[in-house]
KEGU-897078 format. One record per residue: residue number from 1; x, y, z of N, C-alpha, C in turn. Coordinates in nm, 2 decimals, decimal comma, m for minus. Layout:
! residues N
<site><n>NUM</n><n_x>X</n_x><n_y>Y</n_y><n_z>Z</n_z><ca_x>X</ca_x><ca_y>Y</ca_y><ca_z>Z</ca_z><c_x>X</c_x><c_y>Y</c_y><c_z>Z</c_z></site>
...
! end
This chain:
! residues 105
<site><n>1</n><n_x>1,93</n_x><n_y>1,51</n_y><n_z>m0,75</n_z><ca_x>1,85</ca_x><ca_y>1,43</ca_y><ca_z>m0,75</ca_z><c_x>1,92</c_x><c_y>1,38</c_y><c_z>m0,92</c_z></site>
<site><n>2</n><n_x>1,91</n_x><n_y>1,24</n_y><n_z>m0,91</n_z><ca_x>1,97</ca_x><ca_y>1,17</ca_y><ca_z>m1,08</ca_z><c_x>1,93</c_x><c_y>1,24</c_y><c_z>m1,16</c_z></site>
<site><n>3</n><n_x>1,97</n_x><n_y>1,24</n_y><n_z>m1,32</n_z><ca_x>1,89</ca_x><ca_y>1,19</ca_y><ca_z>m1,45</ca_z><c_x>1,77</c_x><c_y>1,09</c_y><c_z>m1,46</c_z></site>
<site><n>4</n><n_x>1,78</n_x><n_y>1,01</n_y><n_z>m1,39</n_z><ca_x>1,67</ca_x><ca_y>0,87</ca_y><ca_z>m1,36</ca_z><c_x>1,56</c_x><c_y>0,96</c_y><c_z>m1,29</c_z></site>
<site><n>5</n><n_x>1,57</n_x><n_y>1,06</n_y><n_z>m1,23</n_z><ca_x>1,43</ca_x><ca_y>1,09</ca_y><ca_z>m1,18</ca_z><c_x>1,47</c_x><c_y>1,02</c_y><c_z>m1,00</c_z></site>
<site><n>6</n><n_x>1,39</n_x><n_y>1,07</n_y><n_z>m0,93</n_z><ca_x>1,34</ca_x><ca_y>1,01</ca_y><ca_z>m0,72</ca_z><c_x>1,32</c_x><c_y>0,90</c_y><c_z>m0,76</c_z></site>
<site><n>7</n><n_x>1,30</n_x><n_y>0,86</n_y><n_z>m0,62</n_z><ca_x>1,24</ca_x><ca_y>0,70</ca_y><ca_z>m0,61</ca_z><c_x>1,12</c_x><c_y>0,69</c_y><c_z>m0,68</c_z></site>
<site><n>8</n><n_x>1,01</n_x><n_y>0,81</n_y><n_z>m0,68</n_z><ca_x>0,91</ca_x><ca_y>0,71</ca_y><ca_z>m0,70</ca_z><c_x>0,90</c_x><c_y>0,72</c_y><c_z>m0,86</c_z></site>
<site><n>9</n><n_x>0,96</n_x><n_y>0,79</n_y><n_z>m0,92</n_z><ca_x>0,97</ca_x><ca_y>0,79</ca_y><ca_z>m1,08</ca_z><c_x>1,01</c_x><c_y>0,66</c_y><c_z>m1,13</c_z></site>
<site><n>10</n><n_x>1,15</n_x><n_y>0,63</n_y><n_z>m1,02</n_z><ca_x>1,16</ca_x><ca_y>0,50</ca_y><ca_z>m1,02</ca_z><c_x>1,11</c_x><c_y>0,40</c_y><c_z>m1,05</c_z></site>
<site><n>11</n><n_x>1,03</n_x><n_y>0,38</n_y><n_z>m0,92</n_z><ca_x>0,95</ca_x><ca_y>0,24</ca_y><ca_z>m0,90</ca_z><c_x>0,85</c_x><c_y>0,29</c_y><c_z>m1,03</c_z></site>
<site><n>12</n><n_x>0,79</n_x><n_y>0,44</n_y><n_z>m1,06</n_z><ca_x>0,69</ca_x><ca_y>0,40</ca_y><ca_z>m1,18</ca_z><c_x>0,76</c_x><c_y>0,31</c_y><c_z>m1,33</c_z></site>
<site><n>13</n><n_x>0,86</n_x><n_y>0,38</n_y><n_z>m1,37</n_z><ca_x>0,96</ca_x><ca_y>0,30</ca_y><ca_z>m1,48</ca_z><c_x>0,94</c_x><c_y>0,12</c_y><c_z>m1,42</c_z></site>
<site><n>14</n><n_x>0,97</n_x><n_y>0,12</n_y><n_z>m1,29</n_z><ca_x>1,01</ca_x><ca_y>m0,03</ca_y><ca_z>m1,28</ca_z><c_x>0,84</c_x><c_y>m0,10</c_y><c_z>m1,31</c_z></site>
<site><n>15</n><n_x>0,73</n_x><n_y>m0,05</n_y><n_z>m1,24</n_z><ca_x>0,60</ca_x><ca_y>m0,12</ca_y><ca_z>m1,29</ca_z><c_x>0,58</c_x><c_y>m0,15</c_y><c_z>m1,45</c_z></site>
<site><n>16</n><n_x>0,65</n_x><n_y>m0,03</n_y><n_z>m1,51</n_z><ca_x>0,61</ca_x><ca_y>m0,06</ca_y><ca_z>m1,66</ca_z><c_x>0,69</c_x><c_y>m0,15</c_y><c_z>m1,71</c_z></site>
<site><n>17</n><n_x>0,81</n_x><n_y>m0,18</n_y><n_z>m1,65</n_z><ca_x>0,83</ca_x><ca_y>m0,29</ca_y><ca_z>m1,72</ca_z><c_x>0,81</c_x><c_y>m0,43</c_y><c_z>m1,68</c_z></site>
<site><n>18</n><n_x>0,70</n_x><n_y>m0,44</n_y><n_z>m1,59</n_z><ca_x>0,64</ca_x><ca_y>m0,55</ca_y><ca_z>m1,57</ca_z><c_x>0,76</c_x><c_y>m0,64</c_y><c_z>m1,46</c_z></site>
<site><n>19</n><n_x>0,85</n_x><n_y>m0,64</n_y><n_z>m1,44</n_z><ca_x>0,99</ca_x><ca_y>m0,71</ca_y><ca_z>m1,42</ca_z><c_x>0,97</c_x><c_y>m0,70</c_y><c_z>m1,24</c_z></site>
<site><n>20</n><n_x>0,91</n_x><n_y>m0,81</n_y><n_z>m1,16</n_z><ca_x>0,86</ca_x><ca_y>m0,84</ca_y><ca_z>m1,02</ca_z><c_x>1,00</c_x><c_y>m0,78</c_y><c_z>m0,94</c_z></site>
<site><n>21</n><n_x>1,08</n_x><n_y>m0,82</n_y><n_z>m1,01</n_z><ca_x>1,22</ca_x><ca_y>m0,80</ca_y><ca_z>m0,91</ca_z><c_x>1,28</c_x><c_y>m0,64</c_y><c_z>m0,94</c_z></site>
<site><n>22</n><n_x>1,24</n_x><n_y>m0,59</n_y><n_z>m1,03</n_z><ca_x>1,33</ca_x><ca_y>m0,46</ca_y><ca_z>m1,06</ca_z><c_x>1,16</c_x><c_y>m0,39</c_y><c_z>m0,96</c_z></site>
<site><n>23</n><n_x>1,06</n_x><n_y>m0,40</n_y><n_z>m1,02</n_z><ca_x>0,94</ca_x><ca_y>m0,33</ca_y><ca_z>m0,94</ca_z><c_x>0,98</c_x><c_y>m0,36</c_y><c_z>m0,73</c_z></site>
<site><n>24</n><n_x>1,02</n_x><n_y>m0,43</n_y><n_z>m0,70</n_z><ca_x>1,03</ca_x><ca_y>m0,50</ca_y><ca_z>m0,52</ca_z><c_x>1,19</c_x><c_y>m0,40</c_y><c_z>m0,50</c_z></site>
<site><n>25</n><n_x>1,25</n_x><n_y>m0,36</n_y><n_z>m0,58</n_z><ca_x>1,37</ca_x><ca_y>m0,35</ca_y><ca_z>m0,54</ca_z><c_x>1,35</c_x><c_y>m0,14</c_y><c_z>m0,57</c_z></site>
<site><n>26</n><n_x>1,26</n_x><n_y>m0,11</n_y><n_z>m0,64</n_z><ca_x>1,20</ca_x><ca_y>0,03</ca_y><ca_z>m0,65</ca_z><c_x>1,12</c_x><c_y>0,07</c_y><c_z>m0,59</c_z></site>
<site><n>27</n><n_x>1,04</n_x><n_y>m0,01</n_y><n_z>m0,52</n_z><ca_x>0,95</ca_x><ca_y>m0,05</ca_y><ca_z>m0,43</ca_z><c_x>0,98</c_x><c_y>m0,01</c_y><c_z>m0,28</c_z></site>
<site><n>28</n><n_x>1,05</n_x><n_y>m0,09</n_y><n_z>m0,29</n_z><ca_x>1,23</ca_x><ca_y>m0,07</ca_y><ca_z>m0,15</ca_z><c_x>1,26</c_x><c_y>0,05</c_y><c_z>m0,12</c_z></site>
<site><n>29</n><n_x>1,25</n_x><n_y>0,13</n_y><n_z>m0,18</n_z><ca_x>1,34</ca_x><ca_y>0,24</ca_y><ca_z>m0,20</ca_z><c_x>1,20</c_x><c_y>0,39</c_y><c_z>m0,15</c_z></site>
<site><n>30</n><n_x>1,03</n_x><n_y>0,30</n_y><n_z>m0,12</n_z><ca_x>0,97</ca_x><ca_y>0,43</ca_y><ca_z>m0,11</ca_z><c_x>0,91</c_x><c_y>0,43</c_y><c_z>0,03</c_z></site>
<site><n>31</n><n_x>0,88</n_x><n_y>0,53</n_y><n_z>0,08</n_z><ca_x>0,79</ca_x><ca_y>0,53</ca_y><ca_z>0,22</ca_z><c_x>0,67</c_x><c_y>0,42</c_y><c_z>0,21</c_z></site>
<site><n>32</n><n_x>0,57</n_x><n_y>0,46</n_y><n_z>0,15</n_z><ca_x>0,48</ca_x><ca_y>0,36</ca_y><ca_z>0,11</ca_z><c_x>0,44</c_x><c_y>0,35</c_y><c_z>m0,03</c_z></site>
<site><n>33</n><n_x>0,37</n_x><n_y>0,25</n_y><n_z>m0,03</n_z><ca_x>0,29</ca_x><ca_y>0,25</ca_y><ca_z>m0,21</ca_z><c_x>0,14</c_x><c_y>0,25</c_y><c_z>m0,16</c_z></site>
<site><n>34</n><n_x>0,10</n_x><n_y>0,36</n_y><n_z>m0,27</n_z><ca_x>m0,05</ca_x><ca_y>0,35</ca_y><ca_z>m0,29</ca_z><c_x>m0,11</c_x><c_y>0,27</c_y><c_z>m0,37</c_z></site>
<site><n>35</n><n_x>m0,22</n_x><n_y>0,26</n_y><n_z>m0,30</n_z><ca_x>m0,37</ca_x><ca_y>0,18</ca_y><ca_z>m0,35</ca_z><c_x>m0,33</c_x><c_y>0,11</c_y><c_z>m0,54</c_z></site>
<site><n>36</n><n_x>m0,34</n_x><n_y>0,25</n_y><n_z>m0,57</n_z><ca_x>m0,35</ca_x><ca_y>0,20</ca_y><ca_z>m0,69</ca_z><c_x>m0,24</c_x><c_y>0,17</c_y><c_z>m0,72</c_z></site>
<site><n>37</n><n_x>m0,11</n_x><n_y>0,20</n_y><n_z>m0,73</n_z><ca_x>0,05</ca_x><ca_y>0,10</ca_y><ca_z>m0,73</ca_z><c_x>0,03</c_x><c_y>m0,03</c_y><c_z>m0,70</c_z></site>
<site><n>38</n><n_x>m0,02</n_x><n_y>m0,06</n_y><n_z>m0,59</n_z><ca_x>m0,07</ca_x><ca_y>m0,18</ca_y><ca_z>m0,47</ca_z><c_x>m0,09</c_x><c_y>m0,26</c_y><c_z>m0,64</c_z></site>
<site><n>39</n><n_x>m0,21</n_x><n_y>m0,22</n_y><n_z>m0,66</n_z><ca_x>m0,30</ca_x><ca_y>m0,32</ca_y><ca_z>m0,79</ca_z><c_x>m0,22</c_x><c_y>m0,36</c_y><c_z>m0,88</c_z></site>
<site><n>40</n><n_x>m0,17</n_x><n_y>m0,26</n_y><n_z>m0,91</n_z><ca_x>m0,04</ca_x><ca_y>m0,30</ca_y><ca_z>m1,05</ca_z><c_x>0,05</c_x><c_y>m0,36</c_y><c_z>m1,02</c_z></site>
<site><n>41</n><n_x>0,05</n_x><n_y>m0,35</n_y><n_z>m0,85</n_z><ca_x>0,21</ca_x><ca_y>m0,54</ca_y><ca_z>m0,80</ca_z><c_x>0,11</c_x><c_y>m0,63</c_y><c_z>m0,83</c_z></site>
<site><n>42</n><n_x>0,00</n_x><n_y>m0,65</n_y><n_z>m0,79</n_z><ca_x>m0,06</ca_x><ca_y>m0,75</ca_y><ca_z>m0,77</ca_z><c_x>m0,11</c_x><c_y>m0,82</c_y><c_z>m0,92</c_z></site>
<site><n>43</n><n_x>m0,14</n_x><n_y>m0,69</n_y><n_z>m1,04</n_z><ca_x>m0,14</ca_x><ca_y>m0,80</ca_y><ca_z>m1,15</ca_z><c_x>0,00</c_x><c_y>m0,84</c_y><c_z>m1,18</c_z></site>
<site><n>44</n><n_x>0,08</n_x><n_y>m0,79</n_y><n_z>m1,20</n_z><ca_x>0,16</ca_x><ca_y>m0,85</ca_y><ca_z>m1,23</ca_z><c_x>0,26</c_x><c_y>m0,94</c_y><c_z>m1,17</c_z></site>
<site><n>45</n><n_x>0,24</n_x><n_y>m0,95</n_y><n_z>m1,04</n_z><ca_x>0,22</ca_x><ca_y>m1,11</ca_y><ca_z>m0,97</ca_z><c_x>0,13</c_x><c_y>m1,21</c_y><c_z>m1,00</c_z></site>
<site><n>46</n><n_x>0,05</n_x><n_y>m1,18</n_y><n_z>m1,06</n_z><ca_x>m0,03</ca_x><ca_y>m1,27</ca_y><ca_z>m1,11</ca_z><c_x>m0,01</c_x><c_y>m1,36</c_y><c_z>m1,18</c_z></site>
<site><n>47</n><n_x>0,09</n_x><n_y>m1,30</n_y><n_z>m1,30</n_z><ca_x>0,14</ca_x><ca_y>m1,40</ca_y><ca_z>m1,39</ca_z><c_x>0,32</c_x><c_y>m1,42</c_y><c_z>m1,37</c_z></site>
<site><n>48</n><n_x>0,38</n_x><n_y>m1,35</n_y><n_z>m1,29</n_z><ca_x>0,54</ca_x><ca_y>m1,38</ca_y><ca_z>m1,22</ca_z><c_x>0,52</c_x><c_y>m1,47</c_y><c_z>m1,08</c_z></site>
<site><n>49</n><n_x>0,42</n_x><n_y>m1,49</n_y><n_z>m1,02</n_z><ca_x>0,46</ca_x><ca_y>m1,55</ca_y><ca_z>m0,85</ca_z><c_x>0,33</c_x><c_y>m1,63</c_y><c_z>m0,86</c_z></site>
<site><n>50</n><n_x>0,23</n_x><n_y>m1,68</n_y><n_z>m0,90</n_z><ca_x>0,11</ca_x><ca_y>m1,69</ca_y><ca_z>m0,83</ca_z><c_x>0,12</c_x><c_y>m1,74</c_y><c_z>m0,72</c_z></site>
<site><n>51</n><n_x>0,17</n_x><n_y>m1,82</n_y><n_z>m0,62</n_z><ca_x>0,17</ca_x><ca_y>m1,85</ca_y><ca_z>m0,51</ca_z><c_x>0,19</c_x><c_y>m1,70</c_y><c_z>m0,41</c_z></site>
<site><n>52</n><n_x>0,23</n_x><n_y>m1,62</n_y><n_z>m0,43</n_z><ca_x>0,24</ca_x><ca_y>m1,51</ca_y><ca_z>m0,35</ca_z><c_x>0,13</c_x><c_y>m1,35</c_y><c_z>m0,39</c_z></site>
<site><n>53</n><n_x>0,11</n_x><n_y>m1,40</n_y><n_z>m0,52</n_z><ca_x>m0,03</ca_x><ca_y>m1,34</ca_y><ca_z>m0,60</ca_z><c_x>m0,16</c_x><c_y>m1,37</c_y><c_z>m0,47</c_z></site>
<site><n>54</n><n_x>m0,18</n_x><n_y>m1,49</n_y><n_z>m0,44</n_z><ca_x>m0,32</ca_x><ca_y>m1,48</ca_y><ca_z>m0,35</ca_z><c_x>m0,30</c_x><c_y>m1,38</c_y><c_z>m0,19</c_z></site>
<site><n>55</n><n_x>m0,17</n_x><n_y>m1,39</n_y><n_z>m0,13</n_z><ca_x>m0,09</ca_x><ca_y>m1,33</ca_y><ca_z>m0,02</ca_z><c_x>m0,14</c_x><c_y>m1,19</c_y><c_z>m0,08</c_z></site>
<site><n>56</n><n_x>m0,09</n_x><n_y>m1,13</n_y><n_z>m0,17</n_z><ca_x>m0,10</ca_x><ca_y>m1,00</ca_y><ca_z>m0,21</ca_z><c_x>m0,20</c_x><c_y>m0,91</c_y><c_z>m0,21</c_z></site>
<site><n>57</n><n_x>m0,31</n_x><n_y>m1,05</n_y><n_z>m0,31</n_z><ca_x>m0,44</ca_x><ca_y>m0,99</ca_y><ca_z>m0,34</ca_z><c_x>m0,51</c_x><c_y>m1,00</c_y><c_z>m0,18</c_z></site>
<site><n>58</n><n_x>m0,49</n_x><n_y>m1,06</n_y><n_z>m0,09</n_z><ca_x>m0,53</ca_x><ca_y>m1,05</ca_y><ca_z>0,05</ca_z><c_x>m0,49</c_x><c_y>m0,93</c_y><c_z>0,11</c_z></site>
<site><n>59</n><n_x>m0,36</n_x><n_y>m0,89</n_y><n_z>0,09</n_z><ca_x>m0,34</ca_x><ca_y>m0,76</ca_y><ca_z>0,15</ca_z><c_x>m0,35</c_x><c_y>m0,64</c_y><c_z>0,10</c_z></site>
<site><n>60</n><n_x>m0,44</n_x><n_y>m0,65</n_y><n_z>m0,05</n_z><ca_x>m0,44</ca_x><ca_y>m0,56</ca_y><ca_z>m0,09</ca_z><c_x>m0,59</c_x><c_y>m0,53</c_y><c_z>m0,06</c_z></site>
<site><n>61</n><n_x>m0,67</n_x><n_y>m0,65</n_y><n_z>m0,06</n_z><ca_x>m0,80</ca_x><ca_y>m0,64</ca_y><ca_z>m0,01</ca_z><c_x>m0,84</c_x><c_y>m0,57</c_y><c_z>0,12</c_z></site>
<site><n>62</n><n_x>m0,75</n_x><n_y>m0,62</n_y><n_z>0,22</n_z><ca_x>m0,75</ca_x><ca_y>m0,53</ca_y><ca_z>0,34</ca_z><c_x>m0,74</c_x><c_y>m0,40</c_y><c_z>0,36</c_z></site>
<site><n>63</n><n_x>m0,63</n_x><n_y>m0,35</n_y><n_z>0,26</n_z><ca_x>m0,58</ca_x><ca_y>m0,17</ca_y><ca_z>0,27</ca_z><c_x>m0,75</c_x><c_y>m0,15</c_y><c_z>0,17</c_z></site>
<site><n>64</n><n_x>m0,78</n_x><n_y>m0,19</n_y><n_z>0,07</n_z><ca_x>m0,92</ca_x><ca_y>m0,14</ca_y><ca_z>0,04</ca_z><c_x>m1,04</c_x><c_y>m0,11</c_y><c_z>0,10</c_z></site>
<site><n>65</n><n_x>m1,05</n_x><n_y>m0,22</n_y><n_z>0,21</n_z><ca_x>m1,16</ca_x><ca_y>m0,24</ca_y><ca_z>0,33</ca_z><c_x>m1,13</c_x><c_y>m0,10</c_y><c_z>0,40</c_z></site>
<site><n>66</n><n_x>m1,02</n_x><n_y>m0,08</n_y><n_z>0,43</n_z><ca_x>m0,96</ca_x><ca_y>m0,02</ca_y><ca_z>0,52</ca_z><c_x>m0,97</c_x><c_y>0,11</c_y><c_z>0,50</c_z></site>
<site><n>67</n><n_x>m0,91</n_x><n_y>0,14</n_y><n_z>0,37</n_z><ca_x>m0,89</ca_x><ca_y>0,30</ca_y><ca_z>0,33</ca_z><c_x>m1,01</c_x><c_y>0,35</c_y><c_z>0,26</c_z></site>
<site><n>68</n><n_x>m1,06</n_x><n_y>0,25</n_y><n_z>0,13</n_z><ca_x>m1,14</ca_x><ca_y>0,29</ca_y><ca_z>0,04</ca_z><c_x>m1,32</c_x><c_y>0,26</c_y><c_z>0,02</c_z></site>
<site><n>69</n><n_x>m1,34</n_x><n_y>0,16</n_y><n_z>0,08</n_z><ca_x>m1,45</ca_x><ca_y>0,04</ca_y><ca_z>0,07</ca_z><c_x>m1,55</c_x><c_y>0,15</c_y><c_z>0,15</c_z></site>
<site><n>70</n><n_x>m1,70</n_x><n_y>0,18</n_y><n_z>0,09</n_z><ca_x>m1,83</ca_x><ca_y>0,24</ca_y><ca_z>0,18</ca_z><c_x>m1,89</c_x><c_y>0,15</c_y><c_z>0,18</c_z></site>
<site><n>71</n><n_x>m1,88</n_x><n_y>0,01</n_y><n_z>0,14</n_z><ca_x>m2,00</ca_x><ca_y>m0,08</ca_y><ca_z>0,21</ca_z><c_x>m1,96</c_x><c_y>m0,21</c_y><c_z>0,17</c_z></site>
<site><n>72</n><n_x>m2,02</n_x><n_y>m0,33</n_y><n_z>0,23</n_z><ca_x>m1,95</ca_x><ca_y>m0,45</ca_y><ca_z>0,20</ca_z><c_x>m1,99</c_x><c_y>m0,48</c_y><c_z>0,04</c_z></site>
<site><n>73</n><n_x>m2,09</n_x><n_y>m0,41</n_y><n_z>0,02</n_z><ca_x>m2,11</ca_x><ca_y>m0,49</ca_y><ca_z>m0,15</ca_z><c_x>m1,96</c_x><c_y>m0,43</c_y><c_z>m0,24</c_z></site>
<site><n>74</n><n_x>m1,92</n_x><n_y>m0,29</n_y><n_z>m0,21</n_z><ca_x>m1,80</ca_x><ca_y>m0,29</ca_y><ca_z>m0,26</ca_z><c_x>m1,65</c_x><c_y>m0,37</c_y><c_z>m0,22</c_z></site>
<site><n>75</n><n_x>m1,68</n_x><n_y>m0,38</n_y><n_z>m0,13</n_z><ca_x>m1,56</ca_x><ca_y>m0,53</ca_y><ca_z>m0,14</ca_z><c_x>m1,61</c_x><c_y>m0,66</c_y><c_z>m0,18</c_z></site>
<site><n>76</n><n_x>m1,73</n_x><n_y>m0,68</n_y><n_z>m0,22</n_z><ca_x>m1,77</ca_x><ca_y>m0,80</ca_y><ca_z>m0,25</ca_z><c_x>m1,76</c_x><c_y>m0,77</c_y><c_z>m0,43</c_z></site>
<site><n>77</n><n_x>m1,73</n_x><n_y>m0,66</n_y><n_z>m0,50</n_z><ca_x>m1,72</ca_x><ca_y>m0,66</ca_y><ca_z>m0,62</ca_z><c_x>m1,59</c_x><c_y>m0,66</c_y><c_z>m0,62</c_z></site>
<site><n>78</n><n_x>m1,47</n_x><n_y>m0,61</n_y><n_z>m0,52</n_z><ca_x>m1,33</ca_x><ca_y>m0,63</ca_y><ca_z>m0,53</ca_z><c_x>m1,29</c_x><c_y>m0,77</c_y><c_z>m0,56</c_z></site>
<site><n>79</n><n_x>m1,36</n_x><n_y>m0,87</n_y><n_z>m0,44</n_z><ca_x>m1,29</ca_x><ca_y>m0,98</ca_y><ca_z>m0,46</ca_z><c_x>m1,39</c_x><c_y>m1,10</c_y><c_z>m0,60</c_z></site>
<site><n>80</n><n_x>m1,50</n_x><n_y>m1,05</n_y><n_z>m0,64</n_z><ca_x>m1,54</ca_x><ca_y>m1,08</ca_y><ca_z>m0,76</ca_z><c_x>m1,47</c_x><c_y>m1,02</c_y><c_z>m0,90</c_z></site>
<site><n>81</n><n_x>m1,42</n_x><n_y>m0,94</n_y><n_z>m0,92</n_z><ca_x>m1,33</ca_x><ca_y>m0,90</ca_y><ca_z>m1,00</ca_z><c_x>m1,20</c_x><c_y>m0,96</c_y><c_z>m1,01</c_z></site>
<site><n>82</n><n_x>m1,11</n_x><n_y>m0,96</n_y><n_z>m0,88</n_z><ca_x>m0,97</ca_x><ca_y>m1,03</ca_y><ca_z>m0,82</ca_z><c_x>m1,02</c_x><c_y>m1,17</c_y><c_z>m0,92</c_z></site>
<site><n>83</n><n_x>m1,14</n_x><n_y>m1,22</n_y><n_z>m0,89</n_z><ca_x>m1,19</ca_x><ca_y>m1,41</ca_y><ca_z>m0,89</ca_z><c_x>m1,19</c_x><c_y>m1,38</c_y><c_z>m1,09</c_z></site>
<site><n>84</n><n_x>m1,23</n_x><n_y>m1,28</n_y><n_z>m1,14</n_z><ca_x>m1,31</ca_x><ca_y>m1,29</ca_y><ca_z>m1,23</ca_z><c_x>m1,18</c_x><c_y>m1,24</c_y><c_z>m1,35</c_z></site>
<site><n>85</n><n_x>m1,07</n_x><n_y>m1,24</n_y><n_z>m1,32</n_z><ca_x>m0,93</ca_x><ca_y>m1,18</ca_y><ca_z>m1,39</ca_z><c_x>m0,91</c_x><c_y>m1,25</c_y><c_z>m1,45</c_z></site>
<site><n>86</n><n_x>m0,92</n_x><n_y>m1,41</n_y><n_z>m1,46</n_z><ca_x>m0,85</ca_x><ca_y>m1,50</ca_y><ca_z>m1,52</ca_z><c_x>m0,99</c_x><c_y>m1,54</c_y><c_z>m1,65</c_z></site>
<site><n>87</n><n_x>m1,11</n_x><n_y>m1,52</n_y><n_z>m1,61</n_z><ca_x>m1,16</ca_x><ca_y>m1,50</ca_y><ca_z>m1,74</ca_z><c_x>m1,20</c_x><c_y>m1,40</c_y><c_z>m1,85</c_z></site>
<site><n>88</n><n_x>m1,20</n_x><n_y>m1,29</n_y><n_z>m1,78</n_z><ca_x>m1,20</ca_x><ca_y>m1,16</ca_y><ca_z>m1,83</ca_z><c_x>m1,09</c_x><c_y>m1,05</c_y><c_z>m1,79</c_z></site>
<site><n>89</n><n_x>m0,98</n_x><n_y>m1,12</n_y><n_z>m1,76</n_z><ca_x>m0,92</ca_x><ca_y>m0,98</ca_y><ca_z>m1,72</ca_z><c_x>m0,94</c_x><c_y>m0,82</c_y><c_z>m1,77</c_z></site>
<site><n>90</n><n_x>m0,93</n_x><n_y>m0,77</n_y><n_z>m1,88</n_z><ca_x>m0,97</ca_x><ca_y>m0,64</ca_y><ca_z>m1,91</ca_z><c_x>m1,09</c_x><c_y>m0,59</c_y><c_z>m1,83</c_z></site>
<site><n>91</n><n_x>m1,24</n_x><n_y>m0,66</n_y><n_z>m1,84</n_z><ca_x>m1,35</ca_x><ca_y>m0,63</ca_y><ca_z>m1,77</ca_z><c_x>m1,26</c_x><c_y>m0,63</c_y><c_z>m1,63</c_z></site>
<site><n>92</n><n_x>m1,20</n_x><n_y>m0,72</n_y><n_z>m1,61</n_z><ca_x>m1,19</ca_x><ca_y>m0,73</ca_y><ca_z>m1,38</ca_z><c_x>m1,07</c_x><c_y>m0,60</c_y><c_z>m1,35</c_z></site>
<site><n>93</n><n_x>m1,00</n_x><n_y>m0,59</n_y><n_z>m1,47</n_z><ca_x>m0,89</ca_x><ca_y>m0,43</ca_y><ca_z>m1,39</ca_z><c_x>m0,95</c_x><c_y>m0,31</c_y><c_z>m1,41</c_z></site>
<site><n>94</n><n_x>m1,06</n_x><n_y>m0,33</n_y><n_z>m1,50</n_z><ca_x>m1,13</ca_x><ca_y>m0,21</ca_y><ca_z>m1,54</ca_z><c_x>m1,22</c_x><c_y>m0,17</c_y><c_z>m1,41</c_z></site>
<site><n>95</n><n_x>m1,29</n_x><n_y>m0,28</n_y><n_z>m1,31</n_z><ca_x>m1,41</ca_x><ca_y>m0,30</ca_y><ca_z>m1,22</ca_z><c_x>m1,28</c_x><c_y>m0,23</c_y><c_z>m1,09</c_z></site>
<site><n>96</n><n_x>m1,19</n_x><n_y>m0,29</n_y><n_z>m1,09</n_z><ca_x>m1,05</ca_x><ca_y>m0,29</ca_y><ca_z>m0,98</ca_z><c_x>m1,05</c_x><c_y>m0,13</c_y><c_z>m1,00</c_z></site>
<site><n>97</n><n_x>m1,00</n_x><n_y>m0,10</n_y><n_z>m1,10</n_z><ca_x>m0,93</ca_x><ca_y>0,05</ca_y><ca_z>m1,14</ca_z><c_x>m1,10</c_x><c_y>0,15</c_y><c_z>m1,06</c_z></site>
<site><n>98</n><n_x>m1,19</n_x><n_y>0,10</n_y><n_z>m1,15</n_z><ca_x>m1,27</ca_x><ca_y>0,18</ca_y><ca_z>m1,15</ca_z><c_x>m1,31</c_x><c_y>0,24</c_y><c_z>m1,01</c_z></site>
<site><n>99</n><n_x>m1,30</n_x><n_y>0,10</n_y><n_z>m0,88</n_z><ca_x>m1,34</ca_x><ca_y>0,11</ca_y><ca_z>m0,75</ca_z><c_x>m1,24</c_x><c_y>0,25</c_y><c_z>m0,72</c_z></site>
<site><n>100</n><n_x>m1,07</n_x><n_y>0,26</n_y><n_z>m0,73</n_z><ca_x>m1,03</ca_x><ca_y>0,32</ca_y><ca_z>m0,68</ca_z><c_x>m1,05</c_x><c_y>0,51</c_y><c_z>m0,75</c_z></site>
<site><n>101</n><n_x>m1,10</n_x><n_y>0,53</n_y><n_z>m0,82</n_z><ca_x>m1,17</ca_x><ca_y>0,64</ca_y><ca_z>m0,88</ca_z><c_x>m1,23</c_x><c_y>0,70</c_y><c_z>m0,76</c_z></site>
<site><n>102</n><n_x>m1,30</n_x><n_y>0,67</n_y><n_z>m0,67</n_z><ca_x>m1,39</ca_x><ca_y>0,71</ca_y><ca_z>m0,58</ca_z><c_x>m1,28</c_x><c_y>0,79</c_y><c_z>m0,47</c_z></site>
<site><n>103</n><n_x>m1,32</n_x><n_y>0,89</n_y><n_z>m0,39</n_z><ca_x>m1,21</ca_x><ca_y>0,96</ca_y><ca_z>m0,33</ca_z><c_x>m1,17</c_x><c_y>0,82</c_y><c_z>m0,17</c_z></site>
<site><n>104</n><n_x>m1,11</n_x><n_y>0,84</n_y><n_z>m0,16</n_z><ca_x>m1,05</ca_x><ca_y>0,79</ca_y><ca_z>m0,01</ca_z><c_x>m1,15</c_x><c_y>0,82</c_y><c_z>0,14</c_z></site>
<site><n>105</n><n_x>m1,16</n_x><n_y>0,71</n_y><n_z>0,23</n_z><ca_x>m1,26</ca_x><ca_y>0,76</ca_y><ca_z>0,31</ca_z><c_x>m1,15</c_x><c_y>0,92</c_y><c_z>0,40</c_z></site>
! end
């Protein structure tokens, strides 16, 4: 292992930069991105690539429904939170992260 750490450490540092190109490069080294990290990528994409952002959100919502949603209501909350990001990003991000605090199915 290099002094920069393993692939996941590099990926986490890339997320912290907010640079989508660096994030994508680091993500390519990983076998899988967990749902929480995928959410952070969506937040970065929102500002950096609005066109690609919509597709990323749809993929995230599909994964959330498959891996974490216990009900249709929770999926609706996630959709509403994404829609609310423009008006109240702090609240919406907190809601989305809160949905991930529940254990996976």
